N, C-alpha and C positions, 0 to 999 in steps of 0.2 A: 851858386855862389851867393852868400848872404852878406848884406851890408847894412848893419843896424845904424851905424854912424850917429848923427844928431837928428835922425828922422823923428817927426812928430808921431809916427806910427809906433805903438807899443803893444806887443803881444804878451798876454798874461796867461799863465798856466796855473790852474787851481789844484791844490792837493788837500785832501781830507785826511789828516795824519792818522787817525785811528783805523782807517781802512788800509793803511800801508804798514805801519809798525812804529818804530821810534825815529827820532831825528837822524840817527846814523843810517837807518834804512832809507830814509828820504834822500840823504846826501849821496848814497850809493846809486840812486836812480838818476841823478842829475846828468851824468855823461850821456846816457842813452836818450833822454828827453832833449838835451841840447843838440845832439847830433841830428835828430830828425826834425825838430820843431823850432829850435833856436829862439826860445822865448826871451823877452826882455826882463820879465819878472816872474817869480813863482810866489803865488799867494798861498799861505798856509792858513787853514782854518784853525780855530783856537787850540792851543796846546798848553794853556795856562792851568794852574791848579784849579780843580773843579769838582763838584759833586757828581758830575756827568749824568745829570737827569735829562739834559737837553743837548747831548753831543758836544759838550764843552762850552756852550753858550750860557752857562750858569757859573760864572767865575767866582772863586773864593780868594784868589790872590793873583793880581795881574803881573807881578814881578817874579813869580815862581813858576817853574815848569812842572806840569803834572808828571809824577814819577814814571808813569808808563812810557813817556816819551824821552826820558833821559834827564840830563842836567844842563846847566848853563854852558859848560864847556862843549857839549854836543851841539848846541845852537851855534856857538862860535865856529865849530868845525863845518857845519852846514853852510854858514855864510862864506867861509873861505873857499869851499868847493865851488859854490855857485859863482863866486867872483872870478874864478879861473875861466869860466865860460861867459863872462860878461853878463851875468844874471843877478838881479837884485832880489832880495827876499822881502816880501810884503807880509806884515803881521795883521791878523784879523782882530780889530779892536772892538770888543763888545762894550759899547759905550752907553747904551740906553738903560741897562739894568745890570745888576749883579746877581749872584745867588743869594737866597735868603740865609745861607750859612756863612756869607761873607762877614768878617768881623765888623765892618762898617754898619751892616744892618742890625747885627746883634746889639751893638752899642746904641744905635738909633732907637731900637725898641725900648731900651732902658733909659731914654731921655738923657743920654750922655751929653753934656754941654757942647762938646765939639761936633758930635755926629747926629744930634737930634733932628737936624734939618737936611740931612744928606739924601733923604727920600721924600716922596710925596705922601703926606699924611693928612687925613681929614677926620673930623669927628663923626661924620655921616657919609656913607658910600653914595656915589653917584650911580645912575642906572646905565653905565657904560658897559659895553661888551669887550672882552679881550680878543686878540687875534686868534687864539686857540679855542675860542668858544667859552661861554659862561661869563660870569661877572668879571669886570676888570678891577674890582676892589675886594680885598680880603681883610678880615678882621685879625688883629694881633691882640691876643689876651694880655701879653706882656706889657703892651703900651696902652691898651684900651682905646685904640683908634684903628682906622682903616687905611691900608696902603694901596697905592696904584700898582698894578702889574699889567702892562700891555700884552705880555705873553703869559707864560704859566704862573701860577700863584707862587712858585718857588723862585721867581725872577722879578723881584721888586724894582720898580723904575726909580732911577736916580733923579735928584733934584738939581738940574743944571742952572736954576735961578740962584743957587747958592754958589758964590765965587770960590768957596773952599773946594767944592767938587771939581770945578774947572781946574784949579791948581793941582789937585790930585792927579788928574789925567795929563796935565802938562808934564808932571814929574814922571808918569808912566811912559809917555811918549819919549821923553829925554832918556830914560833908562834903556829902552830898546834901541833907540838910535845909537847910543854909545856902544851897544853890543853888536851893532852892524846892520840893523834893519834899514832897508832902503826906502821904506814907506809903509803905509797902512791902508787896509780896506776897512772902512768904518761901517759897522753894522747898524741898521735902522737909523741912518744919519739924520733924517729930516723930521724926527719926532722927539727931539731931546728936551725942548723947553716948553713945559706946560704952563702957559701964561693966561689960560682962559678956563679955569676950572668951574664949569657951570653945569647945571642939570640938563639931561636930555641927550639923545643920540639919534642919528639917522637910522630908521628901522632896518635891521639886517646888516648893519655895518658897525664896526667898532667905534668907540667914542673918540678915537684919535683925531677925528675931523675938528674937534674943538681946539686942537693945538698942532695941527698939521703944518709944518714948515712956517712957523711964525717968525717975524723979524728977529726975535730973541734967539731962536735956534741958529740962524746964520751968524749972528754976533758971537755966539758961543763957539761955533766951529772955526770962525776966523781967529778967535783968541787961542784956541787949542794949537793951531798950526802956524801961527804968526812967526815970521822970521826963520822958518825951517825950510831947507831945500830937500823936500821929500816928494815921492810920488804917492799921491793920495787918491783913493777911489771910493766914492760913496755908494752905499746901497740905500737908495731912497725907498721908503715904504709907500705903498699905494700907487704902483706904477701906472695903472689904468687911468688914474686921475692926475697924473703928473703933467702939468701944462708946460709949454715952452718957457713961459715967464718964470715959473718955479725952477725949471731945469737950469736956466741961465743964472738965476739968483743963487742956486746951490753950488753949481760947478764953477762958475766964473769967479765967485768970491771966495770959495773955500776948498775946491778940489781940482785935481788934475783930470778926473774923469768920473762918470756916473754909471754904475753897474745896475741896470734896470731890468729885472726879470719880469716886470709887469708886461713887457712885450711878448712874453710867452703865455702869460695867463689869458690874454685876449684871444688866443687861438682856440682854447677849449674849456675855459672856466671863467668865473667872474670874481675878481678881487681875491684870488688865491683861495676860493672856497673849495676845499679839496674833497668834500663829500658830494659835490655836484659837478660832474664832468660831462661835457657835451661833445658831440662830433666836431671835428676840427673845422673851424670856419676860416677857410683859406683867404677869402676876400678880406675879412676883417683883419686877419693877422698880417697879411702882406701889405695892406695899406698902412697899418701901424708901423711896420718896419720901414716902409718907404718914407714915412714921416720922420722917423728918428735916426735912421742910419746915416744920413749926410751930416749930422751934428758931429764936429770933430772931437768933442769930449764925451760922446756916447760910447759906452762899452757894450757891444752886442754879445750875448751869451745864449747858447742853445741848451746848456745844461749847467747844473750847479749842485751843491750838496742839498739844496732845498727842492729839487724837482726830480721826477722820474727820468729815466734815460730817454733821449730824444728819438732814437730809431723805433723804440716801442711806443712812445707817446704819439708820434706822428705816422707810424706804420709806413716807413719809407726807407730807402737806401741811405745809409749814413754819408755817402758821397754827395748826394743831392743836398743834404743838410749842410755839409761842409761848404759847398758852392754858394748856398744862400748866405752863410756867415761871412765869407771872404770876398765874394764878388759884388755884393752890395757895398757901398762906401763903408769902410770899416777901419777906424783909427785906433781903437783900444779894445780889440776883440779878446774874449776870454775863453779858453779851452779848459774843460773840466777833465780831470784824470780819467783815462779810459775812453773818452769821447773819440780820440784820434784812432782808437782801435775798433770803433763801431760797436762798443759794448751795449748789449740790450739790457732790459730790466732783469734783475736777479730772479731766481726761482725761490721766492720768499715763502715762509712757513704759512700754513693755514691756521696757526694758533696765534692769536693776538698777543699772548704773553711772551712770545719770542721776539717781539718788535721792540728794539731799544728806544725808538723815537717817541717822545711824549706826544707829538702831534698825531702819529699813527693811532695811538691808543685812544686819543680824544675823538678823532674822526670815527673810529669804530663805535665808541659809546654813543656818539651822536646818531649814527646810522641805525643802531639798535633801537634808540628811543623813537626814531622815525618809523619803526615797524619792520625794518629789514630783518630777515633771518640771519643767523650766524654765517651761513654760507654766502648769502647775498652781500652782507657787509664785508666779509673777508675778500670777496672777489673784487670789490671796489678798492679796498685798502691795498691789496696786492698790486693793483694797476697804478694807483696814483701816489703811493707812499714814497716819501723822500728817502726812506730806508733803502730803496732800490739803488740809489746813487752812493750809499754809504757802505756798501759791501766791498770786501777786498776784490781786486781784479787780478788777472793773470799777467804779471809783468813780463813773463816769458814770451808773451805775444810780440814784444818788441823784436825779439830775435827771429821768431817764426815769420811774422809779417814783414820784417825788414828784408828778408830774402825772397819775398814774392813781389814782383813788379806791379801786379794789379791789386795789391792789398790796400785796405783802407788807410793804414798808416802811411804808406808811400804816396797815396793820393793826397793826404793832408800835407805831406812834405813838399810835393810839387806845387800844390795850391798856395802854400805859404810863401814859397819862393817867388811865384808870380805876384803875389800881394806885396811882397817887399821890393821887387825889382822892376816890375812893369809900371811905368808912370800912369797909364790909363787905368789899370786896376787899382793902383794906389791912390790916385788923386782925381780921377775922372768924375764929372758931374753925373747925376742920375736922371734918367728919363724913363718912366714906367710906360710900357707899351701894352701889356695885357695882363689882367688878373682874372682867373676863372675860379668858379666855385669847386671845380674838380681838382684844383691844385696846380694849375699852370701859371707860372709867373715869368713873363717876358719883360726885359728891360734893357736899356742901353747905358753904357758908360762912355763919356766923351771927354777928350782933352785935346785942345787945339783942333787940328784937322782930322784927328783920329776918332773913330767911333767903334766900340766893340759891342757885339750883341750877345745877350745872355738869355738862354732858354732853360728854365727849370720846370721839371714835371714831377710832382710829388707822387703821382700815380705810377710812375716809372713805365708808362706805356710807350714813351719816346725817350731817347737819350737826353740827358741834360748836358748842355754844351756852352762853351765860351768861344765865340768866333771873332777874330780880329778884323781890322779894316781891309785886309787883303783877302778875306774869305777863308782864312786858315783856322782850323779848329785847334785852339791852344790847350784845351782840357775838356774831357768828356767823362760822364759817369759810367759809360760802357765802352 
C-alpha cells in the first residue's frame, strides 16, 4: 500500500525519450511504471527541436517539439495520462547553452541589436578548457570574435548577465507550465553567470572555476522561478567540489532538490574524466554518500543518461545497489529507466562511428592522441560511454519480471514500499558502523527507540540485509 500524501519524500523516474520512442510511447509506459514504482515525478530528457548532435542538449527551439517525438497535443496527452496516476511531468531545461543553429545565436553572430549580447563574446580567447576537452572558446568568422562553449563547440554558452536572456527563459518556463509541466530539471544549473572572465585555468580542469556558482548565478535562478509553485531539481556541475555551503545556497534559495552525479564520479573517476577510470574506491564513495544522503534536498542517483549502467560499472548485484539507494537516508531519489530491471551495459559497437554521443567520440580521439591503439581505446569507450544508458531497453521485462517474485523489478517494488511506509527507513538518522575497501558498508537507521541495521556487501560474498529492531530481516538481496 503506497501513500504519497503530502510527504517530503519524492521519487523521480527518469526517461530518455529517444531510447523509448515518441511521447505517445512514453505515455503508454506510465501505467506499468506506476504500478510497480509509484513515482511522484517523471523527468523527461530534452524533447525540444534540436540538431541532435548531443542527444537533444543542443536546442534550436525551446517551445517546439522535435518531430520524432510528436506534437504539442501528444505532450498534453502524456500529462493527462500521468495525472491519472498522480505523477507530475518534469521537463529538462537546457539553460546553460543553445545549439549554434539556434536563431538567437545566428542573429548574435550578425550583431543584431537585440541578440548581440545573448552569448559570451570576447575579442581574444581565454586559455580555458571545455568539459568535453579542447578549448572552451571558438572563433566565429561571421562575427570576428570568440564565443564561450562550456561543452561542445556546437553549444555556445548563453549570457545570463543579460536581463533579456532571463526574460526569454521566464517565458519558456511559463509556456511549458501552461501546457501542464509540474516542474523542471535544470541542466548545468550552477555555472550560468560568468561574472569573472579572466585569463587562466587550474591545470587539468575546465575554466568554469572562474564562474562556478557565483552570487549572480543564484540571483538568476531565483528570478527564473520566482512566484512559481513548481518542483525544480538542479543538476550542479562539479559534484566532487560541491561544498555544503554551495549546496545550501543553490537548493535552499532556488530549488526543491539537487541531483548530484558527482557522488558517482568519486567512486571510480575524477571530475567526470571519462578517459581515466580507476578501480572502485568503496571507502571514498561510501563516505561521500554518508556525507550527502542525510540532506533532505539531496537527490541520490546511481544511474542517469550521462553514466554507464551501475551493475556493470560497480560489478555487483543490482539489488545491492537498490538497497544502497533506498536504505541510506533518501528524500528525492532518482531511478533511471531500466535500472529497476537490473539492466547492464549494452553490447556497444567496436566502431566509434556508430556512437551517437559527441562525448564518446571526443574521449576516443583523446585516448588515441595519448597513444592507445584502436582496440585499447574502444575497450575503454565501451565500458564508460554514456551511450550505454541511451540504448533502448526491453520494456517487455516488466511483464516477465513482474511475474517472478525474486526479480529485480519486484525487489525494487518492495524496497520502495518500505521507503515510503516504514518511518525508520523513511526518516531515521544515519550512523555509519563499518566501511571496508572490499565493498562492505554497515550502517544503522534510528528513529525514537527503534534502530535498524543495514549490511551491504558489494562483493556479494554475504547477503545484503535490512534487519529491524526485533531482529527480523525485512529485506535481503538473496
